[in-house]
Backbone as JSON, one array per atom type, in Angstrom:
{
  "sequence": "XXXXXXXXXXXXXXXXXXXXXXXXXXXXXXXXXXXXXXXXXXXXXXXXXXXXXXXXXXXXXXXXXXXXXXXXXXXXXXXXXXXXXXXXXXXXXXXXXXXXXXXXXXXXXXXXXXXXXXXXXXXXXXXXXXXXXXXXXXXXXXXXXXXXXXXXXXXXXXXXXXXXXXXXXXXXXXXXXXXXXXXXXXXXXXXXXXXXXXXXXXXXXXXXXXXXXXXXXXXXXXXXXXXXXXXXXXXXXXXX",
  "N": [[70.67, 23.73, 125.51], [68.41, 25.62, 127.45], [65.86, 28.16, 127.02], [64.6, 31.33, 128.08], [61.73, 33.27, 127.6], [60.81, 36.53, 127.87], [57.66, 37.52, 128.42], [55.81, 38.82, 129.91], [55.3, 41.51, 130.17], [53.49, 44.69, 130.29], [53.23, 46.08, 127.94], [52.74, 48.78, 127.26], [53.51, 50.67, 125.36], [52.53, 49.68, 123.05], [49.86, 50.18, 122.83], [46.8, 50.83, 121.02], [46.55, 48.04, 120.93], [47.4, 46.45, 123.1], [45.49, 46.94, 124.97], [43.64, 44.99, 124.97], [44.99, 42.67, 124.5], [47.96, 40.65, 125.07], [51.3, 41.87, 124.48], [52.9, 39.93, 123.42], [51.37, 38.57, 121.6], [51.08, 40.19, 119.46], [50.72, 40.68, 115.98], [52.95, 39.84, 113.31], [53.2, 39.69, 110.01], [51.15, 37.7, 110.0], [52.0, 36.06, 112.01], [52.55, 35.62, 115.41], [54.44, 37.63, 117.79], [55.37, 35.99, 119.8], [55.42, 33.45, 118.56], [57.3, 34.01, 116.56], [59.59, 34.35, 118.19], [59.9, 31.78, 119.34], [60.29, 30.16, 117.07], [62.58, 31.32, 116.06], [64.46, 30.61, 118.04], [64.41, 27.86, 117.65], [65.82, 27.57, 115.28], [68.38, 27.52, 116.14], [68.7, 25.21, 117.52], [67.41, 25.23, 119.97], [64.95, 24.05, 121.82], [63.44, 24.02, 124.06], [61.58, 25.98, 126.15], [60.97, 28.55, 128.57], [58.28, 30.52, 129.41], [57.35, 33.56, 130.68], [54.41, 34.96, 132.15], [51.88, 37.49, 132.52], [50.25, 39.93, 131.89], [47.15, 39.64, 130.4], [47.46, 36.85, 130.6], [46.14, 34.38, 130.18], [45.55, 34.35, 127.47], [48.03, 33.98, 126.24], [48.79, 31.49, 127.3], [46.72, 29.88, 126.3], [47.18, 30.14, 123.55], [49.7, 28.91, 123.24], [49.01, 26.33, 124.06], [47.04, 25.59, 122.15], [48.57, 25.55, 119.86], [50.47, 23.71, 120.36], [52.9, 24.54, 121.46], [54.21, 25.5, 119.26], [55.87, 23.6, 118.27], [57.89, 23.36, 120.1], [58.96, 22.38, 123.41], [57.33, 23.69, 126.17], [57.24, 25.7, 129.17], [55.29, 27.34, 131.59], [55.85, 30.26, 133.41], [54.23, 31.6, 135.9], [53.23, 34.75, 136.53], [50.96, 36.08, 137.33], [50.05, 37.07, 139.76], [51.67, 39.26, 140.39], [53.47, 41.45, 138.36], [56.89, 41.09, 137.74], [59.0, 42.37, 136.53], [62.02, 42.21, 134.5], [64.33, 41.16, 135.87], [63.26, 40.24, 138.33], [61.38, 38.46, 137.32], [63.01, 36.54, 136.11], [64.38, 35.54, 138.35], [62.27, 34.46, 139.8], [61.58, 32.35, 138.18], [63.57, 30.5, 138.47], [63.46, 27.75, 139.5], [62.79, 26.28, 137.24], [65.03, 25.99, 135.7], [67.04, 24.85, 137.17], [69.3, 23.14, 137.02], [70.76, 23.92, 134.84], [73.61, 24.71, 132.86], [73.9, 27.12, 131.64], [71.72, 29.79, 130.59], [69.72, 30.97, 127.95], [68.25, 34.08, 127.44], [65.58, 36.09, 126.31], [63.82, 39.02, 125.14], [60.38, 39.12, 124.23], [59.57, 40.92, 122.33], [61.57, 41.46, 120.51], [63.0, 41.29, 117.34], [65.35, 39.74, 115.33], [68.26, 38.87, 113.32], [70.47, 37.9, 114.51], [73.09, 35.61, 114.95], [72.78, 33.01, 116.98], [74.44, 30.88, 117.6], [76.98, 31.96, 117.35], [76.91, 33.84, 119.42], [76.64, 32.16, 121.66], [79.02, 30.67, 121.48], [80.89, 32.72, 121.88], [80.26, 33.48, 124.51], [80.98, 31.14, 125.89], [83.71, 31.05, 125.33], [84.65, 33.4, 126.57], [84.02, 32.84, 129.18], [82.27, 34.18, 130.86], [80.23, 35.7, 133.45], [77.84, 36.59, 132.54], [76.64, 37.26, 129.24], [75.91, 39.86, 127.12], [74.01, 40.71, 124.34], [74.67, 43.34, 122.18], [74.45, 46.46, 120.32], [75.78, 49.09, 118.22], [73.9, 51.72, 118.25], [71.44, 54.36, 118.23], [69.76, 55.15, 121.26], [67.55, 55.56, 124.04], [68.63, 54.72, 126.33], [71.78, 53.57, 127.35], [74.27, 51.0, 127.64], [77.46, 51.03, 129.12], [80.7, 50.18, 128.2], [84.06, 48.98, 128.8], [87.3, 48.88, 127.1], [87.68, 46.19, 126.85], [85.22, 45.2, 126.53], [83.79, 44.85, 128.88], [81.14, 45.25, 131.13], [80.52, 48.38, 132.57], [78.91, 50.53, 133.29], [75.67, 52.2, 133.24], [73.6, 54.37, 131.34], [71.22, 56.97, 131.09], [70.42, 58.47, 128.23], [68.99, 60.75, 127.81], [68.38, 62.12, 130.24], [70.86, 62.04, 131.34], [71.44, 60.64, 133.6], [73.36, 58.33, 135.47], [74.4, 55.0, 136.29], [76.87, 53.53, 138.03], [79.1, 50.85, 137.86], [81.76, 50.13, 137.64], [84.49, 52.24, 138.02], [85.84, 53.47, 135.41], [87.66, 54.83, 132.62], [87.18, 56.2, 129.26], [84.92, 54.9, 128.19], [82.67, 53.02, 126.13], [79.57, 53.5, 124.49], [76.8, 51.3, 124.09], [73.79, 49.9, 122.78], [71.48, 47.79, 124.36], [70.38, 44.64, 123.22], [68.35, 43.05, 124.13], [68.76, 40.35, 124.36], [70.44, 37.7, 125.91], [72.95, 35.65, 127.52], [73.11, 33.81, 130.42], [75.11, 32.68, 132.98], [75.23, 29.77, 135.18], [76.16, 30.31, 137.79], [75.65, 33.05, 138.25], [72.89, 33.02, 137.92], [72.08, 31.76, 140.23], [72.94, 33.36, 142.25], [71.73, 35.79, 142.5], [71.3, 39.1, 143.58], [69.29, 41.07, 144.06], [65.84, 41.43, 145.17], [62.36, 40.5, 144.78], [60.57, 42.72, 142.72], [62.39, 43.77, 140.03], [64.79, 45.18, 137.7], [66.67, 43.36, 135.28], [68.93, 44.59, 134.37], [69.82, 46.18, 136.51], [70.67, 44.16, 138.19], [72.79, 43.12, 136.69], [74.56, 45.31, 136.76], [75.16, 45.36, 139.47], [76.39, 42.83, 139.77], [78.54, 43.19, 138.06], [80.45, 44.54, 139.48], [82.05, 42.71, 140.71], [82.23, 40.53, 139.03], [82.63, 39.23, 135.67], [80.79, 40.74, 133.33], [79.97, 40.75, 130.11], [79.9, 42.36, 126.87], [78.56, 41.49, 123.7], [79.16, 42.47, 120.6], [77.05, 42.88, 118.0], [76.63, 44.57, 115.89], [75.38, 45.55, 112.76], [73.87, 43.35, 112.21], [70.42, 42.64, 111.49], [67.94, 44.18, 113.43], [65.13, 44.82, 115.41], [63.14, 46.51, 117.73], [60.06, 45.75, 118.62], [58.13, 47.71, 119.77], [56.28, 49.73, 119.5], [53.22, 50.79, 117.83], [53.81, 51.69, 115.17], [56.12, 50.33, 114.63], [55.38, 47.78, 114.05], [54.61, 47.57, 111.36], [57.05, 48.16, 110.11], [58.58, 46.02, 111.02], [57.29, 43.94, 109.73], [58.11, 44.35, 107.13], [60.85, 43.94, 107.35], [61.05, 41.32, 108.22], [59.94, 39.05, 106.51], [57.92, 36.1, 106.03], [59.46, 33.17, 105.15]],
  "CA": [[70.41, 24.92, 126.31], [67.05, 26.12, 127.53], [65.72, 29.61, 126.85], [63.45, 31.98, 128.72], [61.19, 34.38, 126.83], [60.08, 37.49, 128.69], [56.4, 37.85, 127.75], [54.87, 39.23, 130.95], [55.16, 42.96, 130.23], [52.2, 45.31, 130.02], [53.22, 46.52, 126.55], [52.03, 50.08, 127.2], [53.86, 51.4, 124.13], [51.82, 49.07, 121.92], [48.43, 50.48, 122.85], [45.66, 50.21, 121.71], [46.52, 46.57, 120.83], [47.59, 45.82, 124.41], [44.32, 47.15, 125.83], [42.84, 43.76, 124.96], [45.84, 41.51, 124.22], [49.36, 40.8, 125.49], [52.15, 42.25, 123.34], [53.47, 38.71, 122.85], [50.5, 38.08, 120.54], [51.02, 41.16, 118.37], [51.02, 39.94, 114.74], [53.89, 40.27, 112.27], [53.01, 38.77, 108.87], [50.28, 36.6, 110.42], [52.71, 35.24, 113.0], [52.69, 36.42, 116.61], [55.8, 37.82, 118.28], [55.74, 34.79, 120.55], [55.79, 32.4, 117.6], [58.58, 34.42, 115.96], [60.66, 34.07, 119.15], [60.09, 30.33, 119.48], [60.86, 29.62, 115.82], [63.96, 31.83, 116.0], [65.26, 29.76, 118.91], [64.5, 26.54, 117.05], [66.87, 27.6, 114.26], [69.67, 27.31, 116.8], [68.6, 23.96, 118.28], [66.84, 25.45, 121.29], [63.57, 23.56, 121.68], [62.79, 24.0, 125.38], [61.47, 27.38, 126.54], [60.16, 29.0, 129.7], [57.62, 31.76, 129.03], [56.66, 34.16, 131.83], [53.15, 35.59, 131.75], [51.16, 38.33, 133.49], [49.22, 40.7, 131.21], [46.36, 38.73, 129.56], [48.21, 35.59, 130.65], [45.38, 33.26, 129.63], [45.64, 34.35, 126.0], [49.32, 33.38, 125.88], [48.73, 30.07, 127.65], [45.83, 29.22, 125.34], [47.86, 30.12, 122.25], [50.73, 27.87, 123.29], [48.34, 25.03, 124.13], [46.38, 25.3, 120.88], [49.58, 25.35, 118.81], [51.43, 22.73, 120.87], [54.2, 25.19, 121.66], [54.81, 25.73, 117.93], [56.89, 22.57, 118.03], [58.87, 23.32, 121.19], [58.46, 22.07, 124.75], [57.26, 24.97, 126.88], [56.82, 25.76, 130.56], [54.78, 28.67, 131.93], [56.18, 30.85, 134.7], [53.01, 32.38, 136.1], [53.39, 35.96, 137.34], [49.7, 36.81, 137.36], [49.89, 37.73, 141.05], [52.36, 40.55, 140.32], [54.53, 41.48, 137.36], [58.14, 41.17, 138.5], [60.02, 42.93, 135.65], [62.9, 41.2, 133.91], [65.16, 40.5, 136.87], [62.4, 39.51, 139.25], [60.79, 37.34, 136.59], [64.04, 35.52, 135.95], [64.65, 34.92, 139.65], [61.07, 33.69, 140.14], [61.52, 31.16, 137.32], [64.78, 29.67, 138.65], [63.25, 26.29, 139.64], [62.61, 25.63, 135.94], [66.33, 25.74, 135.06], [67.89, 24.65, 138.33], [70.54, 22.42, 136.75], [71.33, 24.35, 133.57], [74.93, 25.35, 132.9], [73.66, 28.51, 131.23], [70.36, 29.99, 130.09], [69.55, 32.08, 127.01], [67.07, 34.86, 127.8], [65.3, 37.12, 125.31], [62.55, 39.73, 125.17], [59.49, 38.63, 123.19], [59.32, 41.94, 121.31], [62.78, 41.68, 119.73], [63.2, 40.48, 116.14], [66.73, 39.92, 114.87], [68.9, 37.73, 112.66], [71.68, 37.56, 115.26], [73.43, 34.19, 114.96], [72.91, 32.61, 118.38], [75.6, 30.01, 117.76], [78.14, 32.84, 117.57], [76.76, 34.4, 120.76], [76.91, 31.09, 122.63], [80.46, 30.37, 121.41], [81.59, 33.84, 122.51], [80.03, 33.36, 125.95], [81.78, 30.03, 126.41], [85.12, 31.44, 125.21], [84.94, 34.43, 127.57], [83.72, 32.3, 130.51], [81.7, 35.32, 131.57], [79.06, 35.44, 134.29], [76.73, 36.82, 131.61], [77.02, 37.89, 127.98], [74.78, 40.65, 126.64], [74.07, 41.11, 122.94], [74.54, 44.8, 122.08], [74.82, 47.05, 119.04], [76.02, 50.54, 118.16], [72.73, 52.39, 117.69], [70.88, 55.35, 119.13], [68.8, 54.62, 122.21], [67.36, 56.44, 125.2], [69.46, 54.17, 127.41], [72.97, 52.88, 126.87], [75.2, 50.33, 128.53], [78.8, 51.54, 128.86], [81.68, 49.11, 128.31], [85.47, 49.36, 128.63], [87.89, 48.41, 125.84], [87.57, 44.73, 126.82], [83.78, 44.93, 126.47], [83.24, 44.51, 130.18], [80.13, 46.23, 131.55], [80.98, 49.28, 133.63], [77.92, 51.52, 133.71], [74.43, 52.42, 132.5], [73.34, 55.81, 131.22], [70.03, 57.49, 130.41], [71.0, 59.46, 127.31], [68.19, 61.98, 127.82], [68.54, 62.83, 131.51], [72.28, 61.92, 131.7], [71.59, 59.85, 134.82], [74.24, 57.18, 135.3], [74.6, 54.03, 137.36], [78.26, 53.12, 137.84], [79.54, 49.6, 138.47], [83.22, 50.22, 137.69], [84.99, 53.57, 137.67], [86.86, 53.4, 134.38], [87.55, 55.9, 131.63], [87.09, 55.83, 127.84], [83.85, 53.9, 128.02], [81.96, 53.06, 124.85], [78.14, 53.22, 124.66], [76.11, 50.35, 123.24], [72.39, 49.66, 123.12], [71.2, 46.39, 124.68], [69.5, 44.04, 122.22], [67.31, 42.26, 124.75], [69.12, 38.93, 124.29], [71.6, 37.49, 126.76], [73.21, 34.33, 128.07], [73.43, 33.97, 131.83], [75.7, 31.47, 133.54], [74.58, 29.17, 136.34], [76.57, 30.95, 139.04], [74.9, 34.29, 138.4], [71.48, 32.67, 138.07], [71.81, 31.31, 141.59], [73.5, 34.29, 143.25], [71.15, 37.11, 142.24], [71.28, 39.89, 144.82], [68.05, 41.8, 144.25], [64.66, 40.65, 145.53], [61.07, 41.05, 144.36], [60.41, 43.31, 141.39], [63.59, 44.54, 139.68], [65.29, 45.06, 136.34], [67.86, 42.54, 135.13], [70.08, 45.5, 134.18], [70.32, 46.54, 137.84], [71.41, 43.0, 138.7], [74.05, 43.07, 135.96], [75.43, 46.36, 137.28], [75.63, 44.91, 140.79], [77.32, 41.71, 139.57], [79.73, 43.65, 137.33], [81.46, 45.03, 140.42], [82.92, 41.6, 141.1], [82.27, 39.48, 138.01], [82.75, 39.68, 134.28], [79.58, 40.84, 132.52], [80.57, 41.22, 128.86], [79.04, 42.67, 125.74], [78.83, 40.88, 122.4], [78.77, 43.46, 119.61], [76.58, 42.3, 116.73], [76.25, 45.66, 115.0], [75.34, 45.08, 111.38], [72.74, 42.43, 112.11], [69.09, 43.25, 111.51], [67.37, 44.16, 114.77], [64.07, 45.79, 115.63], [62.37, 46.43, 118.96], [58.67, 45.95, 118.21], [57.52, 48.26, 120.98], [55.27, 50.73, 119.19], [52.4, 50.38, 116.68], [54.45, 51.95, 113.88], [57.2, 49.36, 114.41], [54.8, 46.53, 113.54], [54.7, 47.6, 109.9], [58.46, 48.08, 109.73], [59.01, 44.65, 111.3], [56.73, 43.09, 108.68], [58.94, 44.51, 105.95], [62.19, 43.39, 107.62], [61.0, 39.9, 108.51], [58.9, 38.29, 105.78], [57.94, 34.66, 106.26], [60.06, 32.51, 103.98]],
  "C": [[68.93, 25.26, 126.29], [67.04, 27.63, 127.29], [64.52, 30.09, 127.64], [63.03, 33.16, 127.86], [60.39, 35.27, 127.77], [58.83, 37.95, 127.95], [55.36, 38.4, 128.73], [54.54, 40.72, 130.94], [53.79, 43.48, 129.84], [52.09, 45.83, 128.59], [52.51, 47.86, 126.36], [52.33, 50.85, 125.93], [53.1, 50.87, 122.92], [50.3, 49.28, 121.97], [48.03, 51.09, 121.51], [45.63, 48.68, 121.66], [46.55, 45.93, 122.22], [46.49, 46.19, 125.41], [43.5, 45.87, 125.95], [43.67, 42.49, 124.74], [47.22, 41.73, 124.84], [50.22, 41.14, 124.28], [52.77, 41.02, 122.67], [52.64, 38.17, 121.69], [50.3, 39.12, 119.44], [51.46, 40.47, 117.08], [52.02, 40.64, 113.83], [53.76, 39.26, 111.13], [52.27, 37.5, 109.29], [50.97, 35.6, 111.35], [52.92, 36.1, 114.24], [54.16, 36.59, 117.0], [56.27, 36.6, 119.05], [56.17, 33.66, 119.62], [57.11, 32.75, 116.92], [59.74, 34.06, 116.89], [60.95, 32.58, 119.25], [60.73, 29.74, 118.24], [62.28, 30.12, 115.61], [64.88, 30.95, 116.84], [65.45, 28.37, 118.31], [65.59, 26.46, 115.98], [68.24, 27.27, 114.84], [69.59, 26.17, 117.81], [68.16, 24.17, 119.72], [65.35, 25.15, 121.2], [62.85, 23.46, 123.02], [62.79, 25.43, 125.93], [60.62, 27.54, 127.79], [59.57, 30.34, 129.29], [56.95, 32.34, 130.27], [55.46, 34.96, 131.35], [52.57, 36.42, 132.89], [49.97, 39.0, 132.82], [48.48, 39.81, 130.2], [47.05, 37.36, 129.45], [47.47, 34.44, 129.99], [45.47, 33.19, 128.1], [46.95, 33.71, 125.54], [49.3, 31.88, 126.14], [47.87, 29.3, 126.65], [46.48, 29.1, 123.97], [48.91, 29.02, 122.2], [50.1, 26.48, 123.3], [47.73, 24.64, 122.79], [47.37, 24.97, 119.77], [50.69, 24.39, 119.24], [52.84, 23.31, 120.94], [54.93, 25.51, 120.37], [55.97, 24.78, 117.68], [57.96, 22.49, 119.09], [58.18, 22.91, 122.5], [58.45, 23.36, 125.55], [56.79, 24.77, 128.33], [56.37, 27.19, 130.84], [55.27, 29.07, 133.32], [55.12, 31.91, 134.98], [53.24, 33.54, 137.07], [52.09, 36.76, 137.44], [49.47, 37.55, 138.67], [50.53, 39.11, 141.06], [53.45, 40.47, 139.25], [55.85, 41.82, 138.06], [59.28, 41.85, 137.73], [61.0, 41.82, 135.24], [63.72, 40.44, 134.94], [64.34, 39.65, 137.83], [61.76, 38.3, 138.59], [61.76, 36.2, 136.4], [64.29, 34.79, 137.26], [63.48, 34.02, 140.07], [61.03, 32.36, 139.39], [62.69, 30.2, 137.55], [64.52, 28.18, 138.83], [63.14, 25.56, 138.31], [63.95, 25.34, 135.25], [67.42, 25.55, 136.12], [69.26, 24.06, 137.98], [71.19, 22.81, 135.42], [72.69, 25.01, 133.77], [74.81, 26.83, 132.55], [72.26, 28.58, 130.63], [70.38, 31.15, 129.1], [68.23, 32.77, 127.34], [66.84, 35.93, 126.74], [63.93, 37.75, 125.54], [61.68, 39.27, 124.01], [59.31, 39.63, 122.06], [60.56, 42.33, 120.51], [62.8, 40.73, 118.53], [64.6, 40.78, 115.61], [67.19, 38.7, 114.09], [70.26, 37.43, 113.29], [71.87, 36.05, 115.27], [73.71, 33.76, 116.41], [74.07, 31.66, 118.61], [76.86, 30.82, 118.02], [78.09, 33.44, 118.98], [77.12, 33.37, 121.82], [78.4, 30.76, 122.65], [81.28, 31.46, 122.09], [81.46, 33.76, 124.03], [80.92, 32.28, 126.56], [83.27, 30.36, 126.38], [85.5, 32.43, 126.31], [84.78, 33.93, 129.01], [83.17, 33.4, 131.42], [80.53, 34.86, 132.45], [77.79, 35.62, 133.46], [77.27, 37.52, 130.38], [75.79, 38.56, 127.4], [74.98, 41.01, 125.18], [73.79, 42.61, 122.86], [74.9, 45.26, 120.67], [75.1, 48.53, 119.22], [74.81, 51.17, 117.48], [72.2, 53.4, 118.71], [69.82, 54.73, 120.01], [68.66, 55.6, 123.36], [68.18, 55.97, 126.4], [70.6, 53.37, 126.8], [73.65, 52.12, 128.0], [76.6, 50.78, 128.13], [79.83, 50.45, 129.17], [83.09, 49.66, 128.17], [86.01, 48.73, 127.34], [87.85, 46.89, 125.72], [86.12, 44.26, 126.79], [83.23, 44.37, 127.78], [82.29, 45.63, 130.62], [80.63, 47.05, 132.72], [79.9, 50.22, 134.14], [76.69, 51.49, 132.81], [74.17, 53.91, 132.45], [72.0, 56.05, 130.53], [70.51, 58.64, 129.53], [70.22, 60.76, 127.3], [68.4, 62.79, 129.09], [70.0, 62.87, 131.97], [72.49, 61.22, 133.05], [72.48, 58.65, 134.52], [74.2, 56.29, 136.53], [75.95, 53.38, 137.1], [78.54, 51.81, 138.57], [81.06, 49.59, 138.65], [83.64, 51.61, 137.25], [86.15, 53.44, 136.7], [86.62, 54.5, 133.36], [87.45, 55.32, 130.22], [86.06, 54.72, 127.59], [83.11, 54.12, 126.72], [80.49, 52.7, 125.06], [77.62, 52.22, 123.64], [74.67, 50.23, 123.71], [72.17, 48.16, 123.31], [70.16, 45.84, 123.71], [68.38, 43.19, 122.82], [67.53, 40.76, 124.67], [70.4, 38.74, 125.09], [71.75, 36.01, 127.12], [73.72, 34.52, 129.49], [73.93, 32.64, 132.38], [75.03, 31.04, 134.83], [74.91, 29.9, 137.63], [75.79, 32.24, 139.28], [73.42, 34.0, 138.63], [71.13, 32.33, 139.51], [72.45, 32.2, 142.66], [72.94, 35.7, 143.04], [70.88, 37.83, 143.55], [69.93, 40.53, 145.09], [66.88, 40.86, 144.56], [63.41, 41.31, 144.95], [61.05, 41.52, 142.93], [61.64, 44.16, 141.07], [64.01, 44.26, 138.25], [66.54, 44.19, 136.31], [69.11, 43.41, 134.94], [70.66, 45.91, 135.52], [71.11, 45.39, 138.45], [72.76, 42.89, 138.0], [75.04, 44.11, 136.5], [75.97, 45.99, 138.66], [76.68, 43.81, 140.62], [78.61, 42.15, 138.9], [80.8, 44.22, 138.24], [82.48, 43.96, 140.77], [83.12, 40.57, 140.0], [82.32, 40.08, 136.61], [81.4, 39.58, 133.57], [80.03, 41.48, 131.21], [79.52, 41.5, 127.8], [79.5, 41.95, 124.49], [78.28, 41.81, 121.33], [78.34, 42.77, 118.32], [76.02, 43.41, 115.82], [76.36, 45.19, 113.55], [74.26, 44.06, 111.15], [71.44, 43.23, 112.06], [68.5, 43.09, 112.91], [66.27, 45.2, 114.85], [63.36, 45.48, 116.94], [60.93, 46.76, 118.59], [57.88, 46.46, 119.42], [56.4, 49.24, 120.73], [54.47, 50.29, 117.97], [53.07, 50.58, 115.33], [55.58, 50.96, 113.58], [56.68, 48.03, 113.89], [54.92, 46.46, 112.03], [56.13, 47.48, 109.43], [58.98, 46.65, 109.93], [58.51, 43.7, 110.22], [57.55, 43.17, 107.41], [60.31, 43.84, 106.12], [62.18, 41.88, 107.78], [59.83, 39.22, 107.81], [59.01, 36.81, 106.15], [58.43, 33.95, 105.0], [59.1, 31.48, 103.4]]
}
């Protein structure tokens, strides 16, 4: 299986670091977030990655070149002309995984010990269009699932705004972990165009297809989105 690492974001929450660098190169224990992501994937036999770039793209490209992909084969999806967000970036990169049965996609600023073999096995067992790793934790935005862990809605927990895909009751809120497996059919039937969030595509697809959640609550997970989270991440993820 190939993987795509979302590394094109502006990283505004990580300022002042991202005033001069991409967030993908933020250091955790003398290892960049990008290297953490690549080495994490290698643990689960994923050695071929697509990395999208926009903000300080040259720094990411140079880092990968100088370090020979940290031992993995890499391809750059160049979004320097315009950042396309997660959904648009994925759609733009489709030629790189044209013949893949499924693709693992992850945000570069997520550190976790989620067992990807378990996630992949679950996805294959469910035969879902996409499988989203989620946990029970507080978040400003939640995905809402029914009792069968099928995606039904999205909610902003602060404004109470909702986007409904399926009108069902007794929905359970989960926070998205920024890691997912997307099947070939969905990869090649994406509805939205241009710049868009992958979550909006999931909500559209969930009206007709099975978009499921994989609950890995209990695993270590940190979103390294703010300067104060860098120190916490260093404590949670020491280099062995």
